[in-house]
ZAKOL-492007 format. One record per residue (C-alpha): residue number from 1; residue in three letters; x, y, z. Coordinates in Angstrom, 1 decimal. Layout:
N
[NUM; ALA; [X; Y; Z]] ...
//
This chain:
88
[1; MET; [131.1; 125.6; 81.8]] [2; ILE; [132.8; 126.7; 78.6]] [3; ASN; [136.2; 127.0; 80.2]] [4; PRO; [138.8; 126.1; 77.5]] [5; GLU; [140.9; 124.5; 80.2]] [6; ILE; [138.3; 121.8; 80.7]] [7; LEU; [137.6; 121.2; 76.9]] [8; SER; [139.7; 118.7; 75.1]] [9; GLU; [141.7; 119.8; 72.1]] [10; GLU; [139.1; 118.0; 69.9]] [11; GLU; [136.2; 119.8; 71.6]] [12; LYS; [137.9; 123.2; 71.2]] [13; ASN; [138.5; 122.5; 67.5]] [14; THR; [134.9; 121.3; 67.0]] [15; VAL; [133.5; 124.5; 68.5]] [16; ILE; [135.9; 126.8; 66.7]] [17; GLN; [135.1; 125.1; 63.4]] [18; MET; [131.3; 125.5; 64.0]] [19; ILE; [131.7; 129.2; 64.8]] [20; LYS; [133.9; 129.7; 61.7]] [21; ASP; [131.3; 128.0; 59.5]] [22; ALA; [128.3; 129.9; 60.8]] [23; GLU; [126.7; 133.1; 59.7]] [24; LEU; [126.7; 135.9; 62.3]] [25; ARG; [123.5; 137.9; 62.7]] [26; PRO; [123.8; 141.3; 64.3]] [27; PHE; [121.3; 142.1; 67.0]] [28; ASP; [120.9; 144.6; 69.8]] [29; ALA; [120.4; 143.0; 73.2]] [30; GLY; [119.7; 146.4; 74.7]] [31; ASP; [119.6; 146.3; 78.5]] [32; ALA; [118.4; 142.7; 78.5]] [33; PHE; [121.0; 140.3; 79.8]] [34; GLY; [120.6; 136.8; 81.0]] [35; SER; [122.0; 133.5; 79.9]] [36; ASN; [122.4; 129.8; 80.6]] [37; ASN; [126.1; 130.4; 80.8]] [38; ALA; [128.9; 132.6; 79.4]] [39; GLY; [132.6; 132.5; 78.7]] [40; LYS; [135.4; 134.3; 77.1]] [41; ILE; [137.2; 133.8; 73.8]] [42; THR; [140.7; 135.1; 73.6]] [43; PHE; [142.5; 135.4; 70.3]] [44; ILE; [146.2; 135.0; 69.5]] [45; ASP; [146.6; 138.8; 69.4]] [46; GLU; [145.2; 138.9; 73.0]] [47; THR; [141.9; 140.6; 72.0]] [48; SER; [138.9; 138.9; 73.5]] [49; LEU; [135.1; 138.8; 73.4]] [50; ASP; [132.4; 137.3; 75.5]] [51; ILE; [130.5; 134.2; 74.3]] [52; VAL; [127.0; 134.0; 75.8]] [53; ILE; [125.2; 130.7; 75.8]] [54; PHE; [121.4; 130.9; 75.2]] [55; GLY; [121.3; 134.6; 76.0]] [56; PRO; [118.7; 137.3; 75.0]] [57; SER; [118.5; 135.9; 71.4]] [58; ARG; [118.0; 132.4; 72.8]] [59; GLY; [121.0; 131.4; 70.8]] [60; ILE; [124.8; 131.4; 71.1]] [61; GLU; [126.0; 135.0; 71.0]] [62; LEU; [129.2; 136.9; 70.7]] [63; HIS; [129.5; 140.1; 72.6]] [64; PRO; [132.6; 142.1; 71.4]] [65; LYS; [133.8; 144.8; 73.8]] [66; PHE; [134.8; 147.1; 71.0]] [67; THR; [131.4; 147.4; 69.3]] [68; GLU; [127.9; 148.1; 70.5]] [69; THR; [126.4; 145.3; 68.4]] [70; GLU; [126.1; 141.8; 69.6]] [71; PHE; [126.1; 138.9; 67.1]] [72; GLU; [124.1; 135.6; 67.2]] [73; ILE; [125.9; 132.6; 65.8]] [74; MET; [123.4; 131.2; 63.4]] [75; SER; [124.2; 127.5; 63.8]] [76; GLU; [121.7; 124.8; 64.9]] [77; GLU; [124.6; 122.4; 65.0]] [78; LEU; [126.4; 124.6; 67.6]] [79; LYS; [123.2; 125.0; 69.7]] [80; ASN; [122.7; 121.2; 69.6]] [81; TRP; [126.3; 120.6; 70.6]] [82; PHE; [126.0; 122.8; 73.7]] [83; HIS; [122.6; 121.2; 74.6]] [84; THR; [124.1; 117.7; 74.2]] [85; ASN; [127.5; 118.4; 75.9]] [86; TYR; [126.8; 121.1; 78.5]] [87; SER; [123.1; 121.0; 79.5]] [88; ASP; [122.0; 120.4; 83.0]] 
//
């Protein structure tokens, strides 16, 4: 699904920019976990985090491994992009 190897350079840049422009809202997913899909974001310094598509918050989420807090990406534009480009 959100495998960077299948996204064009333009798609990667679009998603990255939407994430950069968005507010992050901390939330606690607790033990609840389920999603439409998930992937992994790896940074230049080799750190990584999980991106969860339509998870417990019903939004696009970031799940860092180094914190206990998850973050919802507050971007309707990003949600719509995933619905438009990667919905069944």
